[in-house]
C-alpha positions in Angstrom: 33.9 -87.5 -1.9 36.6 -89.3 -4.7 34.7 -92.3 -6.4 38.1 -92.3 -9.8 40.7 -92.9 -9.7 43.6 -90.8 -10.5 44.2 -92.6 -14.3 40.8 -92.4 -14.6 40.5 -88.9 -14.2 43.4 -88.4 -16.1 41.2 -89.9 -18.8 38.2 -87.9 -19.5 40.2 -84.9 -18.8 42.0 -85.1 -21.9 39.1 -86.7 -23.2 36.9 -83.6 -21.7 40.1 -81.0 -23.2 39.4 -83.0 -26.9 36.1 -80.4 -27.4 35.7 -77.4 -28.1 34.9 -74.4 -25.6 31.7 -73.9 -27.2 31.5 -77.5 -26.1 32.4 -77.5 -23.4 30.3 -74.8 -22.6 26.9 -76.1 -23.5 28.0 -79.0 -21.1 28.4 -77.2 -18.0 25.1 -74.9 -19.3 23.3 -78.6 -20.0 24.7 -80.0 -16.9 23.8 -76.7 -14.2 19.6 -76.4 -16.7 19.2 -80.3 -15.2 20.2 -79.7 -11.4 18.4 -76.8 -11.6 15.1 -78.9 -13.2 16.0 -80.8 -10.3 16.1 -78.3 -7.8 12.3 -77.1 -9.6 10.8 -79.9 -9.0 11.6 -80.8 -5.0 9.6 -77.2 -4.2 7.2 -78.6 -6.1 7.2 -81.7 -4.8 7.5 -80.3 -0.8 5.6 -77.7 -1.0 2.4 -80.3 -2.4 3.8 -82.4 0.7 3.3 -79.7 3.3 0.8 -76.7 1.9 -2.3 -76.6 2.1 -3.0 -75.6 -1.6 -1.5 -78.7 -4.6 0.6 -76.0 -6.4 3.4 -72.9 -6.0 3.2 -69.5 -6.6 5.4 -68.8 -9.4 7.0 -65.9 -6.8 7.5 -68.5 -4.6 8.7 -71.1 -6.7 11.5 -69.1 -8.0 12.0 -67.1 -5.5 12.9 -71.1 -3.2 15.4 -71.8 -6.3 17.2 -69.0 -5.9 18.0 -69.6 -1.8 18.9 -72.8 -2.8 20.4 -72.2 -4.9 22.5 -68.5 -4.2 21.9 -69.3 -0.8 25.3 -69.4 0.6 26.6 -66.8 -1.2 24.8 -63.6 0.2 24.5 -62.4 3.5 20.7 -62.8 5.0 19.8 -58.9 4.3 20.8 -59.5 1.0 19.1 -62.6 0.0 16.1 -61.0 1.3 16.1 -58.6 -1.0 16.9 -60.2 -4.0 13.8 -62.7 -2.8 11.5 -59.5 -2.8 12.7 -58.5 -6.0 11.7 -61.3 -7.0 8.8 -61.7 -5.5 8.1 -57.8 -7.7 9.4 -59.0 -10.8 7.1 -62.4 -11.4 4.2 -60.4 -10.3 5.1 -57.9 -13.6 6.6 -60.4 -15.8 3.1 -62.5 -14.7 0.8 -59.4 -16.0 -2.7 -57.9 -15.2 -4.8 -61.0 -17.2 -2.4 -64.0 -15.5 -2.5 -66.1 -13.0 0.5 -67.4 -10.6 0.2 -71.1 -11.5 0.0 -70.6 -15.0 2.9 -72.7 -17.4 3.2 -70.3 -19.7 4.1 -67.8 -16.9 7.4 -66.4 -17.4 9.6 -66.4 -14.8 12.9 -64.1 -14.0 16.5 -65.4 -14.2 17.8 -64.8 -10.7 21.4 -64.7 -11.5 20.0 -60.9 -13.5 18.3 -60.2 -9.6 22.0 -60.4 -8.5 23.5 -57.6 -10.3 
């Protein structure tokens, strides 16, 4: 979909290029983080609608966010292997005294799992 005229696109491109590389990178990171927060909210909402329990575990949430974000980048076998790794990592990072649904649970970085 293209809803911007070529003239406006050129003006916008020029405005972006006036910013430093660091500023443009911060903008990109901010947009990515915002998009991930929308995906997380969607995952939680869908889980609430289709599950008998109120909260999704950190491992399930992280795995589903990863699948939605990077699912088309991997073949099904690799995606499944990464998902298993995310579940194991989430369990390890939660520690023995944590609950999986705790807001203080450290969630793994899905990008690190692909390495």
